Structure formats: structure tokens, C-alpha cells
C-alpha positions in Angstrom: -0.1 0.2 0.0 1.1 3.5 -0.8 2.2 5.7 2.3 -0.7 8.3 2.9 1.4 11.2 1.9 1.8 9.5 -1.5 -1.8 9.0 -2.3 -3.8 11.4 -4.5 -7.0 12.8 -2.7 -10.1 12.7 -4.8 -10.5 16.4 -5.6 -7.2 16.5 -7.1 -7.6 13.4 -9.3 -10.4 15.4 -10.9 -7.8 18.3 -11.7 -5.1 16.2 -12.9 -7.8 14.3 -15.2 -8.7 17.7 -16.6 -5.0 18.7 -17.0 -4.9 15.9 -20.0 -1.1 15.5 -20.1 -0.9 11.7 -20.5 1.0 9.0 -22.0 -0.2 5.2 -22.8 0.5 1.7 -23.5 -1.5 -1.1 -24.5 -2.6 -1.9 -20.8 -2.1 1.3 -19.0 -2.5 5.4 -19.5 -0.6 7.8 -17.2 -2.2 11.1 -16.8 -0.1 13.6 -14.8 0.4 17.2 -13.8 3.1 19.3 -12.0 2.7 20.1 -8.1 4.1 22.5 -5.8 4.8 19.7 -3.3 8.1 18.1 -2.3 6.6 14.7 -3.2 4.7 12.9 -5.6 1.4 11.5 -5.5 -0.6 8.8 -7.0 -4.2 7.4 -7.7 -5.3 4.3 -9.6 -8.5 4.0 -11.5 -9.8 0.9 -12.9 -13.1 1.0 -14.7 -16.0 -1.7 -14.7 -15.2 -1.8 -18.3 -12.1 -3.7 -17.7 -14.1 -6.1 -15.5 -17.4 -6.3 -13.8 -16.0 -8.2 -10.8 -14.9 -5.8 -7.9 -12.4 -8.6 -7.1 -10.5 -8.4 -10.2 -10.8 -4.5 -10.2 -9.2 -4.5 -6.9 -6.4 -6.9 -7.7 -5.4 -4.7 -10.5 -5.2 -1.7 -8.4 -3.2 -3.6 -5.7 -0.8 -4.7 -8.4 -0.4 -1.1 -9.9 0.2 0.5 -6.2 2.8 -1.9 -5.3 4.4 -1.5 -8.6 4.6 2.2 -7.9 5.4 1.9 -4.2 8.6 -0.2 -5.3 9.7 2.4 -7.9 9.0 5.1 -5.5 12.6 6.0 -4.5 13.4 6.2 -8.4 10.3 8.6 -9.0 10.9 12.6 -9.4 9.3 14.9 -7.0 6.5 17.4 -7.6 4.3 15.3 -9.7 0.8 14.2 -9.3 -0.2 11.0 -11.3 -3.4 9.0 -11.9 -2.8 5.6 -13.3 -5.7 4.2 -15.7 -6.3 0.4 -16.5 -7.4 -0.2 -20.0 -7.6 -2.8 -22.5 -7.3 -6.5 -21.6 -5.6 -7.5 -18.5 -6.3 -11.5 -17.9 -3.6 -13.1 -15.5 -0.9 -10.7 -15.4 2.3 -10.9 -12.9 3.5 -8.2 -10.6 6.8 -8.2 -12.6 4.9 -7.3 -16.0 2.8 -4.5 -14.1 6.1 -3.1 -12.7 7.5 -3.3 -16.0 4.6 -1.4 -17.6 4.4 1.3 -14.6 8.4 1.9 -15.2 7.7 2.1 -19.0 5.1 5.0 -18.6 6.9 7.0 -16.1 10.0 7.0 -18.4 7.7 8.3 -21.2 6.3 11.0 -18.8 9.7 11.8 -17.7 9.0 11.3 -14.2 11.8 8.9 -13.2 15.1 10.2 -12.0 18.0 9.8 -14.3 21.1 8.2 -12.9 
């Protein structure tokens, strides 16, 4: 689970979604916006279009949040991000989801360069 400080509150999710700077791959879309805080915040959205069953949608959210948590030391500060699941998911592994999240963050320029 993401630490509370790194969770994006619901009213701010709407602001980020209306900002409309986004990058996407086949299974996910990342909508992002700069913030004036010394940290980055994240929200995960999984629509019922992905799957009607709440258990499946919650599993996808858990996989995405865990991937973000593991990548947190590499993520730049001062960005609000909303990760939206899209397309077909099926049975995916944590490693696959983490690779997809990393790819989106690299496209958005939100990963620190070493």
C-alpha cells in the first residue's frame, strides 16, 4: 500500500484528469500534472469496462499500487499522477505490471536519471 502522503486525494484526481497531459501503452494510461509539493502523489483508476467483478478490479489496483511503491525511490518529486487501467488484463504478474508502470513513468519523464 502506498504511504498516505503519496496518495492523491479525490478532488485532485479530477484536476489531474482535466490537465490531460498523458502517455499510454496497451494496458495502462498515465495522466500527470506538476504540483508544488516536495513529493509525488498517485491514484489508480480501474473502470468496470475492464471487468465487472470488484475482486478483479481490486487485484489490478493492488498490483499497480505495489509497482508504484517499489519504484518510489526512483520517481521524481513534484508530480501528481493518475494511472488508469485499460484494455485486456487477464492474468498478469507483478513483474509485468511493474515493467509497464516503469515504461509509462519513463515516457512521462517522471523517473530520475542516474
